[in-house]
A tleap script that builds the chain and sets N, CA, C and O, in Angstrom:
source leaprc.protein.ff14SB
mol = sequence {
  NMET LYS PRO ALA ASP GLY ASP PRO ILE THR
  TYR ALA GLN ILE ALA SER ASN PRO VAL GLU
  ILE LEU ASN SER VAL TYR TYR SER THR LEU
  THR TYR THR ALA LEU GLY PHE GLY ASP PHE
  GLN PRO VAL GLY PHE GLY ARG LEU LEU THR
  THR VAL GLU THR GLY LEU GLY ALA VAL MET
  LEU ALA LEU LEU VAL PHE ILE LEU GLY ARG
  ARG ALA ALA CARG
}
set mol.1.N position { 81.911 49.086 202.881 }
set mol.1.CA position { 83.249 49.298 202.395 }
set mol.1.C position { 83.277 49.010 200.910 }
set mol.1.O position { 82.451 48.266 200.383 }
set mol.2.N position { 84.230 49.607 200.260 }
set mol.2.CA position { 84.355 49.458 198.817 }
set mol.2.C position { 85.802 49.119 198.481 }
set mol.2.O position { 86.711 49.872 198.830 }
set mol.3.N position { 86.023 47.989 197.805 }
set mol.3.CA position { 87.391 47.697 197.364 }
set mol.3.C position { 87.880 48.787 196.415 }
set mol.3.O position { 87.080 49.418 195.724 }
set mol.4.N position { 89.173 49.003 196.383 }
set mol.4.CA position { 89.740 50.057 195.545 }
set mol.4.C position { 89.451 49.827 194.066 }
set mol.4.O position { 89.410 50.783 193.291 }
set mol.5.N position { 89.252 48.585 193.667 }
set mol.5.CA position { 89.052 48.284 192.249 }
set mol.5.C position { 87.701 47.629 191.962 }
set mol.5.O position { 87.575 46.881 190.992 }
set mol.6.N position { 86.686 47.901 192.796 }
set mol.6.CA position { 85.409 47.232 192.575 }
set mol.6.C position { 84.230 47.994 193.124 }
set mol.6.O position { 84.330 49.163 193.497 }
set mol.7.N position { 83.099 47.291 193.163 }
set mol.7.CA position { 81.849 47.852 193.672 }
set mol.7.C position { 81.794 47.701 195.188 }
set mol.7.O position { 82.468 46.839 195.752 }
set mol.8.N position { 80.986 48.544 195.854 }
set mol.8.CA position { 80.867 48.428 197.315 }
set mol.8.C position { 80.362 47.047 197.730 }
set mol.8.O position { 79.544 46.440 197.038 }
set mol.9.N position { 80.851 46.566 198.850 }
set mol.9.CA position { 80.417 45.287 199.399 }
set mol.9.C position { 79.225 45.560 200.304 }
set mol.9.O position { 79.289 46.409 201.193 }
set mol.10.N position { 78.142 44.836 200.070 }
set mol.10.CA position { 76.908 45.029 200.831 }
set mol.10.C position { 76.662 43.816 201.726 }
set mol.10.O position { 77.328 42.790 201.594 }
set mol.11.N position { 75.694 43.947 202.641 }
set mol.11.CA position { 75.338 42.833 203.510 }
set mol.11.C position { 74.817 41.657 202.704 }
set mol.11.O position { 75.061 40.505 203.062 }
set mol.12.N position { 74.107 41.931 201.626 }
set mol.12.CA position { 73.583 40.845 200.786 }
set mol.12.C position { 74.726 40.048 200.155 }
set mol.12.O position { 74.638 38.825 200.047 }
set mol.13.N position { 75.785 40.721 199.743 }
set mol.13.CA position { 76.932 40.012 199.178 }
set mol.13.C position { 77.632 39.169 200.234 }
set mol.13.O position { 78.094 38.065 199.945 }
set mol.14.N position { 77.711 39.679 201.448 }
set mol.14.CA position { 78.345 38.919 202.529 }
set mol.14.C position { 77.517 37.681 202.849 }
set mol.14.O position { 78.075 36.614 203.106 }
set mol.15.N position { 76.177 37.814 202.836 }
set mol.15.CA position { 75.307 36.675 203.113 }
set mol.15.C position { 75.413 35.613 202.021 }
set mol.15.O position { 75.373 34.418 202.313 }
set mol.16.N position { 75.547 36.037 200.775 }
set mol.16.CA position { 75.621 35.074 199.682 }
set mol.16.C position { 77.026 34.521 199.479 }
set mol.16.O position { 77.180 33.437 198.918 }
set mol.17.N position { 78.048 35.237 199.920 }
set mol.17.CA position { 79.430 34.800 199.757 }
set mol.17.C position { 80.164 35.006 201.085 }
set mol.17.O position { 80.740 36.070 201.315 }
set mol.18.N position { 80.146 33.994 201.958 }
set mol.18.CA position { 80.748 34.141 203.289 }
set mol.18.C position { 82.239 34.484 203.276 }
set mol.18.O position { 82.762 34.922 204.301 }
set mol.19.N position { 82.937 34.303 202.164 }
set mol.19.CA position { 84.352 34.662 202.086 }
set mol.19.C position { 84.531 36.170 202.272 }
set mol.19.O position { 85.593 36.617 202.703 }
set mol.20.N position { 83.508 36.949 201.951 }
set mol.20.CA position { 83.579 38.402 202.132 }
set mol.20.C position { 83.735 38.785 203.599 }
set mol.20.O position { 84.172 39.895 203.906 }
set mol.21.N position { 83.381 37.874 204.511 }
set mol.21.CA position { 83.585 38.148 205.932 }
set mol.21.C position { 85.075 38.314 206.212 }
set mol.21.O position { 85.463 39.143 207.034 }
set mol.22.N position { 85.905 37.535 205.539 }
set mol.22.CA position { 87.351 37.668 205.712 }
set mol.22.C position { 87.830 39.038 205.251 }
set mol.22.O position { 88.702 39.634 205.883 }
set mol.23.N position { 87.268 39.542 204.158 }
set mol.23.CA position { 87.597 40.895 203.713 }
set mol.23.C position { 87.181 41.922 204.756 }
set mol.23.O position { 87.888 42.903 204.987 }
set mol.24.N position { 86.034 41.696 205.385 }
set mol.24.CA position { 85.550 42.615 206.409 }
set mol.24.C position { 86.455 42.606 207.629 }
set mol.24.O position { 86.740 43.661 208.197 }
set mol.25.N position { 86.912 41.427 208.041 }
set mol.25.CA position { 87.822 41.320 209.183 }
set mol.25.C position { 89.158 41.987 208.842 }
set mol.25.O position { 89.743 42.677 209.677 }
set mol.26.N position { 89.631 41.779 207.624 }
set mol.26.CA position { 90.877 42.415 207.162 }
set mol.26.C position { 90.751 43.935 207.225 }
set mol.26.O position { 91.636 44.618 207.740 }
set mol.27.N position { 89.646 44.459 206.698 }
set mol.27.CA position { 89.410 45.902 206.706 }
set mol.27.C position { 89.343 46.430 208.141 }
set mol.27.O position { 89.912 47.476 208.451 }
set mol.28.N position { 88.647 45.702 209.005 }
set mol.28.CA position { 88.507 46.137 210.388 }
set mol.28.C position { 89.851 46.134 211.108 }
set mol.28.O position { 90.136 47.035 211.897 }
set mol.29.N position { 90.674 45.126 210.840 }
set mol.29.CA position { 91.991 45.062 211.457 }
set mol.29.C position { 92.864 46.223 211.005 }
set mol.29.O position { 93.552 46.839 211.819 }
set mol.30.N position { 92.839 46.524 209.720 }
set mol.30.CA position { 93.618 47.651 209.215 }
set mol.30.C position { 93.127 48.970 209.796 }
set mol.30.O position { 93.920 49.865 210.087 }
set mol.31.N position { 91.821 49.081 209.960 }
set mol.31.CA position { 91.252 50.301 210.512 }
set mol.31.C position { 91.607 50.444 211.983 }
set mol.31.O position { 91.995 51.525 212.424 }
set mol.32.N position { 91.477 49.360 212.753 }
set mol.32.CA position { 91.739 49.399 214.193 }
set mol.32.C position { 93.192 49.749 214.480 }
set mol.32.O position { 93.488 50.492 215.416 }
set mol.33.N position { 94.084 49.216 213.678 }
set mol.33.CA position { 95.500 49.487 213.903 }
set mol.33.C position { 95.964 50.760 213.205 }
set mol.33.O position { 97.139 51.117 213.289 }
set mol.34.N position { 95.068 51.438 212.528 }
set mol.34.CA position { 95.326 52.708 211.841 }
set mol.34.C position { 96.371 52.575 210.731 }
set mol.34.O position { 97.074 53.537 210.423 }
set mol.35.N position { 96.476 51.395 210.136 }
set mol.35.CA position { 97.409 51.217 209.024 }
set mol.35.C position { 96.826 51.765 207.730 }
set mol.35.O position { 97.437 52.609 207.074 }
set mol.36.N position { 95.641 51.283 207.365 }
set mol.36.CA position { 94.949 51.778 206.181 }
set mol.36.C position { 95.749 51.688 204.899 }
set mol.36.O position { 96.196 52.711 204.381 }
set mol.37.N position { 95.939 50.495 204.378 }
set mol.37.CA position { 96.725 50.301 203.164 }
set mol.37.C position { 96.072 50.881 201.920 }
set mol.37.O position { 96.746 51.061 200.906 }
set mol.38.N position { 94.793 51.173 201.968 }
set mol.38.CA position { 94.107 51.725 200.808 }
set mol.38.C position { 93.415 50.678 199.964 }
set mol.38.O position { 92.919 50.980 198.879 }
set mol.39.N position { 93.376 49.432 200.458 }
set mol.39.CA position { 92.698 48.365 199.728 }
set mol.39.C position { 91.194 48.608 199.668 }
set mol.39.O position { 90.542 48.305 198.668 }
set mol.40.N position { 90.656 49.157 200.747 }
set mol.40.CA position { 89.222 49.387 200.864 }
set mol.40.C position { 88.971 50.831 201.268 }
set mol.40.O position { 89.815 51.473 201.894 }
set mol.41.N position { 87.797 51.331 200.901 }
set mol.41.CA position { 87.397 52.683 201.272 }
set mol.41.C position { 86.026 52.612 201.934 }
set mol.41.O position { 85.152 51.893 201.450 }
set mol.42.N position { 85.818 53.343 203.032 }
set mol.42.CA position { 84.495 53.348 203.637 }
set mol.42.C position { 83.525 54.170 202.796 }
set mol.42.O position { 83.905 55.175 202.195 }
set mol.43.N position { 82.278 53.735 202.762 }
set mol.43.CA position { 81.241 54.478 202.047 }
set mol.43.C position { 80.045 54.657 202.972 }
set mol.43.O position { 79.779 53.818 203.833 }
set mol.44.N position { 79.333 55.754 202.784 }
set mol.44.CA position { 78.123 56.015 203.539 }
set mol.44.C position { 78.363 56.111 205.035 }
set mol.44.O position { 79.303 56.764 205.489 }
set mol.45.N position { 77.491 55.444 205.800 }
set mol.45.CA position { 77.559 55.447 207.260 }
set mol.45.C position { 78.847 54.789 207.747 }
set mol.45.O position { 79.281 55.032 208.873 }
set mol.46.N position { 79.457 53.958 206.904 }
set mol.46.CA position { 80.710 53.303 207.248 }
set mol.46.C position { 81.837 54.284 207.512 }
set mol.46.O position { 82.788 53.956 208.222 }
set mol.47.N position { 81.745 55.469 206.958 }
set mol.47.CA position { 82.778 56.482 207.224 }
set mol.47.C position { 82.809 56.874 208.687 }
set mol.47.O position { 83.883 57.014 209.272 }
set mol.48.N position { 81.651 57.050 209.278 }
set mol.48.CA position { 81.576 57.386 210.698 }
set mol.48.C position { 82.087 56.227 211.541 }
set mol.48.O position { 82.878 56.426 212.464 }
set mol.49.N position { 81.638 55.018 211.228 }
set mol.49.CA position { 82.083 53.853 211.978 }
set mol.49.C position { 83.590 53.647 211.854 }
set mol.49.O position { 84.251 53.268 212.821 }
set mol.50.N position { 84.127 53.894 210.671 }
set mol.50.CA position { 85.562 53.759 210.456 }
set mol.50.C position { 86.334 54.783 211.277 }
set mol.50.O position { 87.380 54.466 211.844 }
set mol.51.N position { 85.831 55.987 211.344 }
set mol.51.CA position { 86.476 57.035 212.137 }
set mol.51.C position { 86.489 56.672 213.612 }
set mol.51.O position { 87.510 56.830 214.283 }
set mol.52.N position { 85.372 56.192 214.117 }
set mol.52.CA position { 85.281 55.799 215.523 }
set mol.52.C position { 86.217 54.624 215.807 }
set mol.52.O position { 86.922 54.626 216.817 }
set mol.53.N position { 86.230 53.620 214.924 }
set mol.53.CA position { 87.083 52.455 215.141 }
set mol.53.C position { 88.567 52.826 215.104 }
set mol.53.O position { 89.356 52.298 215.888 }
set mol.54.N position { 88.946 53.722 214.210 }
set mol.54.CA position { 90.336 54.151 214.142 }
set mol.54.C position { 90.735 54.894 215.421 }
set mol.54.O position { 91.822 54.678 215.957 }
set mol.55.N position { 89.860 55.760 215.901 }
set mol.55.CA position { 90.141 56.486 217.139 }
set mol.55.C position { 90.274 55.557 218.330 }
set mol.55.O position { 91.197 55.695 219.132 }
set mol.56.N position { 89.353 54.610 218.446 }
set mol.56.CA position { 89.421 53.651 219.554 }
set mol.56.C position { 90.669 52.782 219.458 }
set mol.56.O position { 91.305 52.486 220.469 }
set mol.57.N position { 91.014 52.379 218.252 }
set mol.57.CA position { 92.205 51.558 218.068 }
set mol.57.C position { 93.465 52.304 218.471 }
set mol.57.O position { 94.338 51.736 219.126 }
set mol.58.N position { 93.568 53.558 218.092 }
set mol.58.CA position { 94.745 54.353 218.449 }
set mol.58.C position { 94.852 54.524 219.959 }
set mol.58.O position { 95.941 54.417 220.522 }
set mol.59.N position { 93.735 54.786 220.610 }
set mol.59.CA position { 93.735 54.964 222.065 }
set mol.59.C position { 94.093 53.655 222.764 }
set mol.59.O position { 94.891 53.651 223.701 }
set mol.60.N position { 93.510 52.549 222.317 }
set mol.60.CA position { 93.787 51.257 222.950 }
set mol.60.C position { 95.251 50.852 222.764 }
set mol.60.O position { 95.871 50.349 223.701 }
set mol.61.N position { 95.805 51.062 221.584 }
set mol.61.CA position { 97.206 50.725 221.362 }
set mol.61.C position { 98.128 51.627 222.187 }
set mol.61.O position { 99.151 51.163 222.692 }
set mol.62.N position { 97.780 52.901 222.328 }
set mol.62.CA position { 98.576 53.807 223.157 }
set mol.62.C position { 98.538 53.374 224.624 }
set mol.62.O position { 99.559 53.416 225.310 }
set mol.63.N position { 97.375 52.963 225.102 }
set mol.63.CA position { 97.271 52.470 226.476 }
set mol.63.C position { 98.095 51.205 226.674 }
set mol.63.O position { 98.737 51.035 227.711 }
set mol.64.N position { 98.078 50.320 225.686 }
set mol.64.CA position { 98.860 49.093 225.775 }
set mol.64.C position { 100.349 49.411 225.884 }
set mol.64.O position { 101.049 48.836 226.717 }
set mol.65.N position { 100.828 50.313 225.055 }
set mol.65.CA position { 102.237 50.696 225.095 }
set mol.65.C position { 102.571 51.367 226.427 }
set mol.65.O position { 103.629 51.104 226.999 }
set mol.66.N position { 101.695 52.220 226.921 }
set mol.66.CA position { 101.915 52.896 228.204 }
set mol.66.C position { 102.000 51.890 229.351 }
set mol.66.O position { 102.906 51.964 230.181 }
set mol.67.N position { 101.060 50.959 229.394 }
set mol.67.CA position { 101.046 49.980 230.472 }
set mol.67.C position { 102.260 49.068 230.413 }
set mol.67.O position { 102.887 48.793 231.436 }
set mol.68.N position { 102.592 48.601 229.218 }
set mol.68.CA position { 103.775 47.741 229.093 }
set mol.68.C position { 105.049 48.503 229.420 }
set mol.68.O position { 105.972 47.931 230.000 }
set mol.69.N position { 105.121 49.775 229.064 }
set mol.69.CA position { 106.277 50.597 229.373 }
set mol.69.C position { 106.454 50.791 230.866 }
set mol.69.O position { 107.574 50.759 231.376 }
set mol.70.N position { 105.358 50.990 231.559 }
set mol.70.CA position { 105.424 51.149 233.021 }
set mol.70.C position { 105.888 49.882 233.689 }
set mol.70.O position { 106.673 49.920 234.637 }
set mol.71.N position { 105.400 48.745 233.193 }
set mol.71.CA position { 105.798 47.474 233.804 }
set mol.71.C position { 107.261 47.172 233.541 }
set mol.71.O position { 107.943 46.615 234.401 }
set mol.72.N position { 107.752 47.532 232.364 }
set mol.72.CA position { 109.152 47.288 232.027 }
set mol.72.C position { 110.089 48.183 232.827 }
set mol.72.O position { 111.235 47.811 233.080 }
set mol.73.N position { 109.608 49.368 233.230 }
set mol.73.CA position { 110.433 50.319 233.960 }
set mol.73.C position { 110.584 49.952 235.432 }
set mol.73.O position { 111.432 50.513 236.126 }
set mol.74.N position { 109.779 49.026 235.908 }
set mol.74.CA position { 109.838 48.648 237.329 }
set mol.74.C position { 111.035 47.823 237.642 }
set mol.74.O position { 111.227 47.427 238.792 }
savepdb mol mol.pdb
quit
């Protein structure tokens, strides 16, 4: 991933600066919930992973809403 105003974050940077893990969790949360504020951009193979995670997140959230809706209707 690449911050909007910086260089791409690599595994070596995460290993040397564990605070970058929080940025990674933030990015993953935004991707999973399909919000995508634009703080980070996927680069390289991360584009495919981001696409898959966004799709899975949308499906899982839709299932959650469907299941909760059915239970509320009972």
